[in-house]
N, C-alpha and C positions, 0 to 999 in steps of 0.2 A: 060449398067447399071443394077445392081440389082435394082427389086422392094420391097426389102426389106429394112424398114427403120435403116439406123445405127447409133449409139451412137455418134457418131463425125459429129457435124453439118457440115461441109465442106465435111464431104464423102457423103453427101446427097445432096449437089451442083453440077450440071452438068456443069463442066468444059468446057465441049465445046462449051457452049452457052455463058459466058460472054466474056467483052470485054474489058481489061487492057488497060490502067489502070483505078482503079475506086476505091471509099471506100465506102464498106457494111457493114451494121449493122449486124453481125454474130449471135450474141446471147446477151440476159439478163439472168445474174442469180442473185436472190434475197437469201440472206444472213438471219439468223434468227433474227437479229434484224432491218431488213428493208432497209440495203446496197443493192445496185444494182450494178452489175458491168456490163457493157458494152462492148463485145468485138467486135472491128472493125476489117474487113478485109482490109488492104491495098495492093491492088494488084497493083503491077510495070509492071511484064512481064507477056505476054499471056501464059497462062497455056499450056504446051507440044507443046511450039513452042519454047520460048526463057527463060532462065533466067538470075539471076546474080551471077557473079562470085563470088566466096567464101572473097578473100579480099575485094572486094569492098561491098559487102553486109555485112560482118563483121563490117568493118568501119562504115558505114552507120546507123548499129544498135547502136552502141557506142556513135556515134553522135546524134542520134535521142532520144536515152535514156536518154543522160545528158542534152539535149539542150531543149527539150521539158517542160522538168520540168521548166524552165526559164518563160514558158507561162502558166502554170496552174499544181496547186497540186493535181490534180486529177487522173492522169496516175499512175496506178497503174506497167504495164508493158507494153514494146514493145518487140515483140520476132518475129525473124526469120521463116517463115516455111523452113520446113524440102526439100520441093521441091526449094527452091531458088526461088519464084517469087514474094515473097511479106513480109509482115509483120503481125503479129496481134497485136492491139493496145488495151489492157484492160485499162477502166477507170471506177473509183468508183463514183457513184451517179453524174454522167454526162449523161444527155439523150438529151444533144442540138446538132444533127446532123451537122447541120452549124457552130456550134462552135466546134466540132472536126476538121471538115474542114479546119476552121481557124487555129487552132492550128498544124493542119500536116502542112498547107502551110507556116506560121511563122518558124515555126523548121526547115523546108527545105529553108528557106531563110537565116537562121541562119548557115546553112551545108554550102552554097556555100561562106560565110565568115570565115568561121575556117580555123583554120592556123595549128593546129594538130587534130589528134584524142585523146579524152579524154580516161584515162588509158589505154593506148597501151604500155603497158609495163610488164615485165614477173610476176611482182609482184600483178599487177591488171587485167590480163587477161590469159586466160586459151590458147590462142594461139597468142602470141603478135605479132610472126613473120608474121601473115597473115593480114595485114592489106593495104589497098589505099585510103590514103585520097583523091586522084584525081579521084580513080573511085567512091567512095561516091560522090563526088561533080558533076561528069557526072551523075549519078544514080539520084540524087536530081534535078538539069539540067533538062534534059528530062521528070520527071515528072513535072514539073512546068510548062514546056511547054502547058503540056495537063491536064493544071489546069481545064479548062472548061469542060473535059471528065469525071472529078472522080466521079458526081453523074449519069452515065450511066452506070449500072453493064451489062445489057446486050444487046450482038449485035442485 
């Protein structure tokens, strides 16, 4: 790892020292008018050891993006990581870490009850053929089974 500080926060994180699954406050940005964006790192898979398969990841993204907003109006975005090990969750003016944990837990429980993937069609999705509701449910189930570990970022 380089000693040079990188511009991207996660590039400065030593991925060999973290222990998935976890939820970590990765960054806070403040806007000109005082709004604050809190970016959370929801790590599902152990970096460089495992990853989510794209259809399951894609469906979990759709499900969390849609269902999380049933629990809060503070979600700005839920985005998958390119390494396929987790998601970034951006929230506006919401600095309650325990509240974020609760929103994630509620959302994942909703995923387990889902009967379809929202916006899983060619009109609303850029790769509608790449989805797996069952895969998304398996990811949610596995993450919920380790709920007690979410606050422990480092091994």
